[in-house]
C-alpha positions in Angstrom: -131.0 -54.5 -82.3 -128.6 -52.1 -80.5 -124.9 -53.0 -80.1 -124.5 -54.8 -76.3 -121.9 -52.6 -74.4 -118.6 -54.3 -73.0 -118.4 -54.0 -68.9 -115.1 -52.4 -68.2 -112.7 -54.6 -66.6 -111.0 -53.5 -62.9 -107.5 -54.1 -64.8 -109.6 -51.1 -67.6 -110.8 -49.3 -64.9 -107.0 -49.6 -63.2 -105.3 -48.6 -66.3 -107.3 -45.6 -67.7 -106.8 -43.9 -64.1 -102.8 -44.7 -63.7 -102.2 -43.8 -67.5 -100.9 -47.4 -67.6 -99.2 -48.8 -71.2 -97.0 -52.0 -70.5 -93.6 -52.3 -72.5 -94.2 -55.5 -74.9 -91.6 -55.4 -77.1 -88.4 -57.3 -76.1 -86.2 -55.0 -78.6 -87.6 -51.9 -76.6 -86.8 -53.1 -73.1 -83.4 -54.0 -74.2 -83.4 -50.1 -75.7 -83.7 -48.5 -71.9 -81.7 -51.1 -70.4 -78.7 -49.7 -72.1 -79.4 -46.3 -72.3 -79.8 -46.6 -68.2 -76.4 -48.3 -67.8 -77.3 -49.8 -64.3 -74.0 -49.9 -62.0 -73.3 -53.4 -61.4 -72.4 -52.6 -57.4 -75.2 -50.1 -57.1 -79.1 -49.4 -56.1 -81.8 -49.0 -58.3 -85.3 -47.9 -58.1 -87.8 -48.7 -60.6 -90.7 -46.6 -61.0 -93.9 -47.9 -62.5 -92.6 -51.3 -62.8 -95.9 -53.2 -63.7 -95.7 -56.7 -64.2 -91.8 -57.0 -64.4 -90.9 -56.6 -68.3 -88.2 -54.1 -67.2 -87.3 -55.5 -63.7 -86.2 -58.6 -64.6 -83.3 -57.4 -67.0 -82.5 -54.5 -64.9 -82.0 -57.0 -62.0 -79.2 -58.9 -64.1 -77.4 -55.6 -64.1 -77.8 -53.6 -61.1 -76.3 -54.5 -57.3 -80.2 -54.2 -56.2 -83.2 -53.1 -57.6 -86.3 -51.8 -55.6 -89.4 -52.0 -57.7 -92.1 -49.5 -57.0 -95.8 -50.2 -58.8 -99.3 -49.0 -57.0 -101.4 -50.9 -58.9 -102.5 -53.7 -56.9 -103.2 -56.5 -59.6 -100.1 -55.1 -61.4 -98.1 -55.6 -58.0 -99.2 -58.9 -57.7 -97.9 -59.9 -61.0 -94.7 -58.2 -60.6 -94.0 -60.2 -57.2 -94.7 -63.5 -58.6 -92.5 -62.5 -61.5 -89.5 -61.5 -59.1 -90.1 -64.2 -57.0 -86.8 -66.0 -57.7 -85.0 -62.7 -57.9 -83.2 -62.5 -54.5 -82.1 -58.6 -55.2 -85.2 -57.4 -56.1 -87.7 -56.0 -53.8 -91.1 -55.4 -55.0 -92.9 -52.6 -53.3 -96.6 -51.8 -53.7 -96.2 -48.0 -52.8 -96.8 -44.8 -54.5 -93.0 -44.2 -56.0 -93.5 -40.5 -55.0 -94.5 -40.9 -51.5 -91.4 -42.6 -50.7 -88.0 -40.1 -49.4 -85.0 -41.0 -51.1 -82.6 -43.6 -49.9 -79.6 -42.0 -48.4 -77.3 -43.5 -50.4 -76.3 -43.0 -54.2 -78.9 -44.3 -56.4 -80.2 -44.1 -60.2 -83.6 -44.3 -61.0 -85.3 -46.3 -64.4 -88.9 -46.4 -64.8 -91.6 -46.5 -67.4 -93.7 -44.1 -65.9 -97.3 -43.0 -66.4 -97.4 -40.2 -68.2 -99.4 -38.4 -66.3 -97.2 -38.6 -63.8 -94.0 -37.1 -65.5 -93.7 -33.8 -64.3 -94.0 -34.6 -60.5 -91.5 -37.8 -61.2 -89.0 -35.3 -62.6 -89.4 -32.9 -60.0 -88.8 -36.1 -57.0 -85.6 -36.9 -59.0 -84.3 -33.5 -59.0 -84.8 -32.9 -55.4 -82.9 -36.0 -54.3 -79.8 -35.5 -53.0 -78.1 -38.6 -53.7 -79.8 -39.2 -57.3 -77.1 -40.4 -59.8 -79.0 -40.3 -62.9 -82.8 -41.2 -64.1 -83.2 -42.9 -67.0 -87.3 -42.0 -67.5 -89.6 -43.2 -70.6 -91.6 -40.6 -71.8 -93.8 -39.0 -74.1 -91.6 -38.1 -77.0 -92.6 -34.7 -76.9 -92.0 -34.3 -73.1 -88.3 -35.6 -73.7 -87.5 -33.4 -76.9 -88.9 -30.8 -74.8 -86.6 -30.8 -72.2 -83.2 -32.0 -74.2 -83.4 -28.8 -76.7 -84.6 -30.8 -79.8 -86.3 -28.3 -82.6 -83.6 -25.5 -81.2 -85.8 -24.8 -78.3 -84.8 -25.2 -74.4 -86.9 -25.3 -71.3 -86.9 -23.5 -68.5 -86.5 -26.2 -66.1 -83.4 -27.6 -68.2 -81.9 -24.3 -68.6 -82.3 -23.8 -64.5 -80.9 -27.4 -63.7 -78.2 -27.4 -66.7 -75.0 -26.5 -64.3 -75.6 -29.7 -61.9 -77.6 -32.0 -64.7 -77.2 -33.1 -68.4 -80.4 -34.0 -69.7 -80.3 -35.8 -73.1 -83.0 -37.8 -75.5 -81.5 -41.1 -75.1 -83.6 -43.1 -77.9 -86.9 -43.6 -78.9 -89.8 -46.3 -78.8 -92.7 -46.7 -80.9 -96.0 -46.6 -80.1 -96.9 -50.1 -81.1 -94.2 -51.5 -78.0 -96.6 -50.4 -75.6 -100.1 -52.7 -74.4 -102.3 -51.0 -74.8 -101.2 -48.9 -77.5 -101.0 -45.1 -76.7 -101.7 -42.3 -79.1 -97.7 -40.6 -79.1 -94.5 -42.4 -79.6 -92.3 -42.6 -76.6 -88.8 -40.7 -75.6 -85.9 -42.4 -73.7 -84.9 -39.2 -71.4 -81.9 -39.2 -69.8 -81.0 -37.0 -66.6 -77.5 -37.6 -65.3 -75.9 -35.5 -62.6 -72.7 -34.1 -63.7 -69.7 -35.4 -61.1 -68.9 -31.7 -60.8 -71.1 -28.4 -61.2 -70.3 -26.1 -64.1 -70.4 -23.4 -61.7 -69.3 -23.1 -57.9 -72.1 -24.3 -55.5 -72.0 -20.7 -54.1 -73.2 -19.3 -57.5 -76.1 -21.6 -58.0 -78.6 -19.3 -56.5 -77.6 -16.3 -58.3 -77.6 -18.1 -61.9 -81.6 -19.8 -60.8 -82.1 -15.8 -60.7 -80.8 -14.5 -64.0 -82.5 -17.7 -65.9 -85.8 -16.8 -64.1 -85.5 -13.4 -64.5 -85.0 -14.1 -68.5 -87.6 -16.5 -68.7 -89.8 -14.0 -67.3 -91.5 -13.2 -70.5 -91.5 -9.2 -71.7 -92.1 -9.1 -75.3 -90.8 -12.5 -76.2 -87.1 -11.6 -76.0 -84.4 -12.7 -73.3 -83.1 -8.9 -73.7 -86.4 -7.1 -72.7 -86.7 -9.4 -69.8 -83.2 -9.3 -68.3 -83.5 -5.6 -69.2 -85.8 -5.3 -66.3 -83.0 -5.9 -63.4 -80.2 -5.3 -65.5 -78.6 -2.1 -66.8 -78.9 -1.9 -70.5 -75.7 -1.8 -71.8 -74.3 -4.4 -69.2 -77.2 -7.2 -71.1 -76.4 -5.9 -74.6 -73.1 -5.9 -74.1 -72.9 -9.6 -72.8 -75.2 -10.6 -75.7 -73.0 -9.6 -78.3 -70.3 -11.3 -76.6 -72.1 -14.5 -76.7 -73.8 -13.6 -80.1 -77.2 -13.3 -79.5 -79.5 -10.6 -81.3 -81.4 -8.4 -79.0 -84.1 -10.0 -80.2 -83.4 -13.0 -79.7 -86.4 -15.5 -78.2 -85.4 -16.5 -74.8 -86.5 -20.6 -75.5 -83.7 -20.8 -78.2 -80.7 -19.8 -76.2 -78.1 -22.8 -75.2 -77.8 -23.7 -71.7 -74.0 -23.1 -72.4 -74.8 -19.6 -73.7 -76.7 -19.1 -70.2 -73.5 -20.0 -68.6 -71.3 -17.5 -70.0 -74.1 -14.9 -70.1 -73.9 -15.1 -66.1 -70.3 -14.8 -65.8 -70.5 -12.0 -67.9 -73.4 -10.2 -66.1 -72.3 -11.3 -62.7 
């Protein structure tokens, strides 16, 4: 007799379509709230609020909270869970389609992992963002924060204005349903003052784009396409980088020094 197939429910289909993995471990929730360090008088946006497991503890620590959830089933549960919280505004809406607030604000969220890059781009483009604390795949968080000795283009490009940090890890068993990999708490924080004058930032970004241009796998080979070879090699010696150093192994601080030397 053939095994009977179980029919997927609307919730099952929604979870798969939206990459939903809900937090089910109170210790993990507390870890994320501590990493977020909400402003007691500030505005906080929660992306991917789900049923509200993060919403309630976040609301107890911030001035106002707008919680976004696009899934209608989860959004309905979120509204019920937040009914007694006057400082919380549940919104059934796509966070990525919402314009950033005109006032300073922070972002926190157990985000759909398939939308990680889009959420990060939204945060970086928001002029009044102060910080973002995002639960992502652990490998993504490690890649953006230099773990393993390698730095990504996006991190280096934004380093003068933003600090990137891996603020902790969350095991896969803390979620329901259980995903295939562990999660990382990615902390993105706007610096009070950029590490370079605002007028120098476009030139810095052009240098980084040139360095990541990809010629022969080394930073020197890429930069020599745009700058005199002697200047490039002199600057590399000053920051103690070998001519064949792979671009991904160059620290953000070394990039800043290279920019000042080559400018």
